[in-house]
C-alpha positions as CSV (number, residue, x, y, z in Angstrom):
1,M,-15.9,-12.5,5.3
2,H,-17.6,-13.1,2.0
3,V,-16.7,-10.2,-0.2
4,F,-18.5,-9.5,-3.5
5,V,-16.2,-7.4,-5.9
6,A,-18.2,-5.9,-8.7
7,G,-15.7,-5.2,-11.5
8,G,-13.3,-7.8,-10.2
9,T,-11.2,-7.9,-13.4
10,G,-10.7,-4.2,-13.8
11,V,-7.5,-2.4,-13.3
12,L,-8.0,-2.1,-9.5
13,G,-9.9,-5.3,-9.1
14,Q,-7.0,-7.3,-10.4
15,H,-5.0,-6.2,-7.4
16,L,-7.8,-6.2,-4.9
17,V,-9.2,-9.7,-5.4
18,P,-5.8,-11.5,-4.9
19,Q,-5.1,-9.4,-1.7
20,L,-8.5,-10.2,-0.2
21,V,-8.0,-13.9,-0.9
22,A,-4.5,-13.8,0.6
23,R,-6.1,-12.3,3.8
24,G,-8.4,-15.3,4.1
25,H,-11.6,-13.8,2.7
26,W,-14.0,-15.7,0.4
27,V,-14.3,-13.6,-2.7
28,T,-16.9,-13.5,-5.5
29,A,-15.6,-11.3,-8.3
30,T,-17.6,-10.3,-11.3
31,T,-16.6,-9.8,-15.0
32,T,-18.5,-8.9,-18.2
33,S,-16.6,-11.6,-20.1
34,A,-16.8,-15.4,-19.6
35,S,-13.2,-15.5,-21.0
36,K,-11.9,-14.0,-17.7
37,L,-13.6,-16.5,-15.4
38,G,-10.4,-18.6,-15.5
39,L,-8.3,-15.6,-14.4
40,I,-10.5,-15.1,-11.4
41,E,-10.3,-18.8,-10.4
42,N,-6.5,-18.6,-10.7
43,W,-6.6,-15.9,-8.0
44,G,-8.5,-18.3,-5.8
45,A,-11.9,-16.5,-6.1
46,T,-15.3,-17.5,-7.5
47,G,-16.0,-15.7,-10.8
48,V,-19.4,-14.7,-12.2
49,V,-20.4,-13.0,-15.4
50,M,-22.6,-10.0,-14.6
51,D,-24.0,-7.0,-16.4
52,G,-23.9,-4.2,-13.9
53,L,-26.5,-2.2,-15.9
54,S,-29.1,-5.0,-15.7
55,A,-31.0,-5.1,-12.4
56,A,-31.8,-8.7,-12.9
57,S,-28.3,-9.8,-13.6
58,V,-27.1,-8.0,-10.5
59,A,-29.8,-9.3,-8.3
60,D,-29.2,-12.9,-9.5
61,A,-25.4,-12.7,-9.0
62,V,-25.6,-11.2,-5.5
63,A,-28.4,-13.5,-4.4
64,A,-26.3,-16.5,-5.4
65,A,-23.2,-15.2,-3.7
66,R,-24.9,-14.1,-0.4
67,P,-22.0,-11.8,0.5
68,D,-21.4,-9.9,3.7
69,V,-19.8,-7.0,1.8
70,I,-20.1,-5.5,-1.7
71,V,-17.1,-3.5,-3.1
72,N,-18.1,-1.7,-6.3
73,E,-15.2,-1.1,-8.7
74,M,-17.2,-1.2,-11.9
75,T,-16.0,1.0,-14.7
76,A,-16.1,0.9,-18.5
77,I,-13.2,3.2,-19.2
78,S,-11.3,0.7,-21.4
79,M,-14.4,-0.1,-23.3
80,T,-15.0,3.4,-24.7
81,H,-13.2,5.2,-27.4
82,A,-11.2,2.0,-28.2
83,G,-9.7,2.3,-24.8
84,K,-8.0,5.6,-25.7
85,P,-8.3,8.6,-23.3
86,D,-10.3,11.6,-24.5
87,I,-9.6,14.2,-21.8
88,K,-11.2,16.9,-24.0
89,H,-14.5,15.2,-23.9
90,P,-14.7,13.4,-20.6
91,D,-18.5,13.3,-20.7
92,K,-18.3,11.1,-23.8
93,W,-15.2,9.1,-22.6
94,F,-17.0,8.2,-19.3
95,S,-20.5,7.8,-20.6
96,I,-20.9,4.1,-19.8
97,T,-18.8,4.5,-16.6
98,N,-21.3,7.3,-15.5
99,R,-24.2,4.8,-16.0
100,L,-22.4,2.1,-14.0
101,R,-21.8,4.7,-11.2
102,S,-25.5,5.6,-11.2
103,E,-27.7,2.8,-12.5
104,G,-25.1,0.1,-11.6
105,L,-24.8,1.4,-8.1
106,D,-28.5,1.6,-7.7
107,N,-28.7,-2.1,-8.8
108,L,-26.2,-3.1,-6.2
109,L,-27.9,-1.0,-3.4
110,A,-31.2,-2.6,-4.3
111,T,-29.9,-6.1,-3.4
112,G,-30.3,-5.3,0.3
113,V,-26.7,-5.9,1.3
114,R,-26.0,-3.3,4.0
115,R,-22.2,-3.0,3.8
116,V,-21.3,-1.3,0.4
117,F,-17.9,0.2,-0.4
118,Q,-18.0,2.5,-3.5
119,Q,-15.1,3.6,-5.7
120,S,-14.8,7.4,-6.0
121,Y,-12.2,9.9,-7.1
122,A,-9.8,12.2,-5.4
123,A,-6.8,13.2,-7.6
124,W,-7.0,17.0,-8.7
125,N,-10.7,17.6,-8.2
126,G,-10.6,19.3,-4.8
127,E,-12.5,22.5,-4.0
128,P,-10.6,25.2,-6.0
129,R,-10.5,27.7,-3.2
130,G,-8.1,27.8,-0.3
131,G,-5.2,25.5,0.2
132,W,-3.7,23.1,-2.3
133,V,-4.4,19.9,-0.3
134,K,-7.9,18.9,0.9
135,T,-9.4,16.6,3.6
136,E,-12.5,14.5,3.3
137,E,-14.6,17.5,4.8
138,A,-13.8,19.8,1.8
139,P,-16.4,19.6,-1.1
140,L,-15.3,18.2,-4.5
141,N,-15.0,20.5,-7.5
142,L,-17.8,19.5,-10.0
143,M,-16.6,21.9,-12.7
144,P,-20.1,23.2,-13.6
145,G,-20.6,24.3,-17.2
146,T,-17.8,22.1,-18.6
147,A,-17.6,18.7,-20.2
148,A,-16.2,17.4,-17.0
149,N,-19.3,18.1,-15.0
150,P,-21.3,15.0,-15.9
151,V,-18.4,12.8,-14.7
152,L,-17.7,14.7,-11.5
153,A,-21.4,15.2,-10.6
154,T,-22.0,11.5,-11.1
155,V,-19.1,10.7,-8.8
156,S,-20.5,13.1,-6.2
157,A,-24.1,11.7,-6.4
158,A,-22.7,8.2,-6.0
159,E,-21.0,9.3,-2.8
160,H,-24.2,10.7,-1.4
161,K,-26.2,7.5,-2.2
162,V,-23.6,5.3,-0.5
163,I,-23.3,7.5,2.6
164,E,-27.1,7.7,3.0
165,H,-27.1,3.8,2.7
166,G,-24.6,3.7,5.6
167,G,-21.7,2.6,3.4
168,T,-18.2,3.7,2.7
169,V,-16.7,5.8,0.0
170,L,-13.1,5.3,-1.1
171,R,-11.8,8.2,-3.0
172,Y,-8.8,6.9,-4.9
173,G,-6.2,9.2,-6.3
174,S,-4.9,9.1,-9.8
175,L,-4.1,5.4,-10.1
176,Y,-0.8,4.1,-11.5
177,G,0.8,0.7,-11.7
178,P,0.6,-2.1,-14.3
179,G,-1.5,-1.0,-17.2
180,A,-2.8,2.2,-15.5
181,I,-0.6,4.9,-17.0
182,D,0.4,3.3,-20.3
183,D,-1.5,5.9,-22.3
184,Q,0.2,8.8,-20.4
185,V,3.6,7.2,-20.9
186,T,3.0,6.7,-24.6
187,L,2.0,10.3,-25.1
188,L,5.0,11.5,-23.1
189,R,7.4,9.5,-25.4
190,K,5.7,11.1,-28.4
191,R,6.0,14.6,-26.7
192,Q,2.2,14.9,-26.9
193,Y,1.7,15.4,-23.2
194,P,2.7,19.0,-22.5
195,L,2.8,21.0,-19.2
196,V,0.1,23.6,-19.3
197,G,0.8,27.2,-18.2
198,S,2.3,27.5,-14.7
199,G,1.9,23.7,-13.9
200,A,0.9,24.8,-10.4
201,G,-2.2,22.5,-10.2
202,Y,-1.8,19.7,-7.6
203,T,-2.6,16.0,-8.2
204,S,-2.7,13.1,-5.7
205,W,-1.5,9.8,-6.9
206,V,-1.7,6.2,-5.5
207,H,-0.2,2.9,-6.7
208,L,-2.7,0.2,-7.5
209,D,-1.2,-2.1,-4.8
210,D,-1.6,0.6,-2.1
211,A,-5.2,1.5,-3.3
212,A,-6.0,-2.3,-3.0
213,S,-4.5,-2.6,0.4
214,A,-6.4,0.4,1.8
215,T,-9.6,-1.1,0.5
216,V,-8.9,-4.4,2.2
217,L,-8.3,-2.6,5.5
218,A,-11.5,-0.5,5.1
219,V,-13.5,-3.8,4.6
220,E,-11.8,-5.5,7.6
221,H,-12.3,-2.5,9.9
222,G,-15.9,-2.1,9.0
223,A,-15.1,1.5,8.3
224,T,-17.9,3.9,7.2
225,G,-17.8,7.4,5.8
226,I,-15.4,8.9,3.2
227,F,-11.7,8.2,3.0
228,N,-9.1,9.7,0.7
229,I,-6.9,6.9,-0.6
230,V,-3.9,8.8,-1.9
231,D,-0.2,8.8,-1.3
232,D,1.7,11.1,1.1
233,D,2.9,13.4,-1.7
234,P,0.3,15.6,-3.5
235,A,2.3,17.6,-5.9
236,P,2.0,20.2,-8.7
237,A,2.2,19.1,-12.4
238,R,5.4,21.0,-12.9
239,D,7.0,18.5,-10.5
240,W,5.4,15.1,-11.3
241,L,5.0,15.4,-15.1
242,P,8.7,16.0,-15.9
243,Y,9.6,13.3,-13.4
244,L,7.3,10.8,-15.1
245,A,8.8,11.6,-18.4
246,E,12.3,11.0,-17.0
247,C,11.2,7.7,-15.6
248,A,9.7,6.7,-18.9
249,G,12.9,7.6,-20.8
250,A,11.1,10.5,-22.6
251,R,12.4,14.0,-23.3
252,K,11.3,16.9,-21.0
253,P,7.6,17.7,-21.7
254,L,6.8,20.7,-23.9
255,R,5.1,23.7,-22.2
256,V,2.0,25.2,-23.8
257,P,0.0,28.3,-22.9
258,V,-3.4,28.0,-21.2
259,W,-5.3,29.4,-24.2
260,L,-3.8,26.8,-26.5
261,A,-4.3,23.9,-24.1
262,R,-8.0,24.8,-23.7
263,I,-8.5,24.5,-27.4
264,L,-6.6,21.3,-27.8
265,A,-7.3,19.5,-24.6
266,G,-10.3,21.2,-22.9
267,D,-11.2,22.7,-19.6
268,Q,-10.4,19.6,-17.4
269,A,-6.8,19.4,-18.6
270,V,-6.2,23.1,-18.0
271,F,-7.7,23.1,-14.6
272,M,-5.9,19.9,-13.5
273,M,-2.5,21.4,-14.4
274,T,-3.0,25.0,-13.3
275,E,-5.6,25.0,-10.5
276,G,-6.1,21.4,-9.3
277,R,-6.3,20.6,-5.6
278,G,-4.8,17.4,-4.2
279,F,-5.9,15.4,-1.1
280,S,-4.6,14.4,2.3
281,N,-4.5,10.7,3.4
282,A,-4.2,11.4,7.1
283,K,-7.7,10.0,7.9
284,A,-7.0,6.7,6.2
285,K,-3.7,6.3,7.7
286,R,-5.0,7.1,11.2
287,E,-8.2,5.1,11.2
288,L,-7.3,2.2,9.0
289,G,-3.7,1.8,10.1
290,W,-2.7,1.9,6.4
291,E,0.9,1.8,5.5
292,L,1.9,2.5,1.9
293,R,4.2,0.4,-0.2
294,Y,4.9,3.6,-2.2
295,P,4.5,6.7,0.1
296,S,5.3,8.9,-2.9
297,W,4.8,8.8,-6.7
298,R,8.5,9.5,-6.9
299,E,9.3,6.0,-5.6
300,G,6.4,4.4,-7.4
301,F,7.0,5.9,-10.9
302,R,10.7,4.8,-10.8
303,A,9.8,1.3,-9.5
304,E,7.2,0.8,-12.2
305,L,8.9,2.3,-15.2
306,A,12.7,1.6,-14.6
307,P,12.5,-2.2,-15.2
308,A,10.5,-1.7,-18.5
309,L,12.8,1.0,-19.6
310,S,15.9,-1.1,-19.0
311,S,14.4,-4.1,-20.9
312,T,14.0,-1.9,-24.0
313,R,17.6,-0.7,-24.1
314,P,20.2,-2.7,-26.1
């Protein structure tokens, strides 16, 4: 198939495009920078500069490519706040990404390509009632009245648009792998990433390679509907955060009370670590035949961080 990957040089696109090419697909990948066209060509794909917020730019790029499938991985997370996370103000941190998930998605849907795959999110944001692990049927938590709401509401609206279009939603867990958790590791090594309260809130993780392989399978199977793309091991913060610190060669994270964390880091951080709900990958494994390289973040964190850690030791 001819697959058009919008956001092809992003953190996930860099894993997805080479996997699609390796499976024999013809890939057109977009970038916002002409300097990255050579990178795309080195993967064996065709590169095109595209502004996702320009309807004309999107229309021209898609018309020239004439793809069978569009996979939307556009974000602008690294372009805002100098690439630094601002978990206390996610509405500001994700402001451009929110536009790409609304206006940018509208531009892609307007091209008339019927098969559209949309990036979504399934990490800690499951419905905050009932069990700790949610299926695709459970609603997402939109955190109304908080700074996280504009981000989560935009994610939900994008899902509805794509489903109404007859497309596919891929809810990725918290991504990790090359370049994806550098900020968190840096904060852990500075002891600036504490455990909040009970640390009972669950998060679902997925390695970039596994997220990309699931996406390839969804494209090849012609899957429609919503799929949670997460690993087998949703876990509370009190388990994964100290383990991530250990893998990063950092000291055990400090623990702070909820009231202080809310002041310093905001509602999203408090909810994630104390009440977050993770997600089940049973549907993706069953319907896509997905097999994970890293079934658990325990294996993945160690594999990603141990080589880097050892290289820094004398």
